C-alpha positions in Angstrom: 20.0 -34.0 -54.7 19.9 -32.1 -51.4 17.1 -33.1 -49.2 14.3 -30.6 -49.1 14.2 -28.5 -45.9 11.2 -26.8 -44.6 11.5 -23.2 -43.8 11.3 -22.5 -40.1 7.8 -22.0 -38.8 7.1 -18.5 -37.7 5.5 -18.2 -34.3 2.4 -16.1 -34.2 2.9 -13.2 -31.8 1.2 -13.6 -28.5 -1.5 -11.0 -28.1 -0.9 -8.7 -25.2 -3.4 -8.7 -22.4 -5.4 -5.6 -22.7 -8.2 -4.3 -20.5 -11.7 -4.3 -22.0 -13.5 -1.0 -22.0 -12.4 2.2 -20.3 -10.0 2.4 -17.4 -11.6 1.9 -14.0 -9.8 3.4 -10.9 -11.3 2.9 -7.4 -10.0 4.5 -4.2 -11.0 2.5 -1.1 -10.5 3.3 2.5 -9.8 -0.2 3.8 -10.8 -0.9 7.4 -8.7 -2.8 9.9 -9.0 -6.6 9.7 -10.0 -6.7 6.0 -7.9 -8.7 3.5 -6.7 -6.9 0.4 -8.2 -9.5 -1.9 -11.7 -10.6 -3.1 -11.9 -14.1 -1.7 -10.7 -16.1 1.4 -11.2 -19.8 2.1 -11.2 -19.1 5.8 -14.2 -16.8 5.5 -12.4 -13.7 6.7 -13.5 -10.2 5.6 -12.3 -9.3 2.1 -12.8 -6.6 -0.5 -15.9 -8.4 -1.8 -17.7 -7.4 1.4 -17.3 -3.8 0.3 -16.8 -3.5 -3.5 -18.9 -5.0 -6.2 -17.2 -3.7 -9.3 -16.0 -6.5 -11.5 -12.5 -7.0 -13.0 -10.5 -4.7 -10.8 -7.5 -5.7 -8.8 -5.4 -4.0 -6.1 -2.4 -2.1 -7.2 -0.1 -3.2 -4.4 -1.0 -4.6 -1.0 -2.2 -3.2 2.3 -1.9 -5.7 5.1 -4.9 -7.0 6.9 -3.9 -5.2 10.1 -3.3 -1.9 8.3 -5.9 0.7 7.2 -6.4 3.4 4.7 -5.9 3.9 0.9 -6.1 0.9 -1.4 -6.2 1.6 -5.1 -7.9 -0.9 -7.4 -7.9 -0.8 -11.2 -8.4 -2.8 -14.4 -5.4 -1.1 -16.0 -2.3 -3.3 -15.9 -0.1 -0.4 -17.0 -1.2 1.8 -14.1 -0.7 -1.1 -11.7 2.9 -1.4 -12.9 3.5 2.3 -12.6 2.4 2.3 -9.0 4.0 -0.9 -7.8 7.3 -1.5 -9.8 10.3 -0.8 -7.5 12.0 1.1 -10.4 9.2 3.7 -10.5 9.9 4.8 -6.9 6.2 5.8 -6.3 5.9 7.7 -3.1 3.5 6.5 -0.4 2.5 8.4 2.7 1.6 6.7 5.9 0.4 8.0 9.3 1.8 5.7 11.9 1.1 5.6 15.7 4.1 4.1 17.5 4.6 3.1 21.1 6.9 5.5 22.9 8.2 9.0 22.1 11.0 8.9 19.6 13.4 11.8 19.6 14.6 13.5 16.5 17.9 11.8 16.9 16.3 8.4 17.2 14.4 9.0 13.9 17.6 9.8 12.0 18.2 6.2 11.0 14.9 6.0 9.2 15.7 9.2 7.3 19.1 7.8 6.2 18.2 4.1 5.8 18.2 1.1 8.1 19.5 -2.4 7.4 16.6 -4.9 7.5 16.8 -8.6 6.9 16.1 -8.1 3.2 18.7 -5.3 2.9 19.1 -1.6 3.5 16.0 0.7 3.1 16.0 3.8 1.0 16.0 7.1 2.9 12.4 7.9 4.1 10.7 11.1 5.0 9.9 11.0 8.7 8.4 13.7 11.0 6.5 13.7 14.2 3.0 15.0 13.9 -0.3 15.3 15.8 -3.0 12.7 15.2 -4.6 13.5 11.8 -7.8 15.6 12.1 -9.7 13.1 9.9 -8.7 10.1 12.0 -11.6 7.6 12.6 -11.8 5.2 15.6 -10.4 1.8 14.9 -12.5 -1.3 15.5 -11.2 -2.8 17.7 -9.1 -0.1 19.4 -5.4 -0.5 19.7 -4.0 -1.9 23.0 -2.5 1.1 24.8 -0.4 0.7 27.9 -1.2 3.6 30.4 2.4 3.8 31.5 3.8 4.2 27.9 2.8 7.3 25.8 2.4 7.1 22.0 3.5 9.3 19.1 2.2 9.8 15.6 4.6 9.9 12.7 4.2 10.9 9.1 6.3 8.5 7.0 7.0 8.8 3.3 8.4 5.8 1.4 9.5 5.4 -2.2 9.6 1.6 -2.0 7.1 -1.0 -0.9 8.6 -4.1 0.9 6.5 -6.5 2.9 5.5 -4.8 6.2 8.2 -2.3 5.7 7.0 0.5 8.0 6.4 -1.9 10.9 9.8 -3.4 10.5 11.5 0.0 10.3 9.9 1.4 13.4 10.6 -1.8 15.3 14.2 -1.6 14.2 14.7 1.7 16.1 12.8 0.4 19.1 9.3 1.9 18.6 6.7 -0.7 17.6 3.9 0.3 15.3 0.5 0.3 17.0 -1.6 1.6 14.1 -0.8 2.2 10.5 -2.9 4.2 8.0 -1.9 4.7 4.3 -2.9 8.2 3.2 -1.5 8.5 -0.3 -0.1 6.5 -3.2 1.6 8.7 -5.7 -1.0 11.4 -6.7 -3.9 9.5 -5.2 -5.1 10.4 -1.7 -7.6 9.3 0.9 -9.2 12.7 1.2 -13.0 12.6 1.7 -13.3 8.9 2.1 -14.7 7.6 5.4 -13.6 4.1 6.6 -15.1 1.4 4.5 -16.1 3.8 1.7 -14.9 3.7 -1.9 -15.0 6.1 -4.8 -14.6 5.6 -8.5 -12.6 8.2 -10.4 -12.7 8.7 -14.2 -9.2 9.7 -15.1 -5.6 8.9 -14.2 -3.8 11.6 -12.3 -0.5 12.6 -13.8 
């Protein structure tokens, strides 16, 4: 007689992680020197000092020394849509750089520059006046009287670590101040620094 063999055990499907309740989307105007997380062992300023809504997480990062729009949500699918490289979500930044770059000097940013982690995708770059809605930074940037500064509007479709700062430094114009204005269809409009607003629906 052939030995009895047990049929292979069927693994139970792992339940997918789903948010509980309705989608929550928060738009936050992050101040300078605030970490884009809810806790810090060193006691530095975090999102917890401003936002008390539970179970939301930042969709992407915004460095401690950068300002502007940070989107938080409890919707994992929305987080992925906004942060996955393959989605090419556009992000708009207003950037104050040291020096006065000419149009010719900005061409490399528009065509792509080769950073340590590889070439960047072409970016939208234009010189502009300081935004009318600009708030004073605390503390102010360190300006050198002998060197003028210029504001740029930069649009990226990727999101590498400190990418804008590395790109402007690559062409010889260090970033002094960086403000994110938009992530995809979500914009900073109407939010003063340190203020947040909850919105009810996703924007297509």
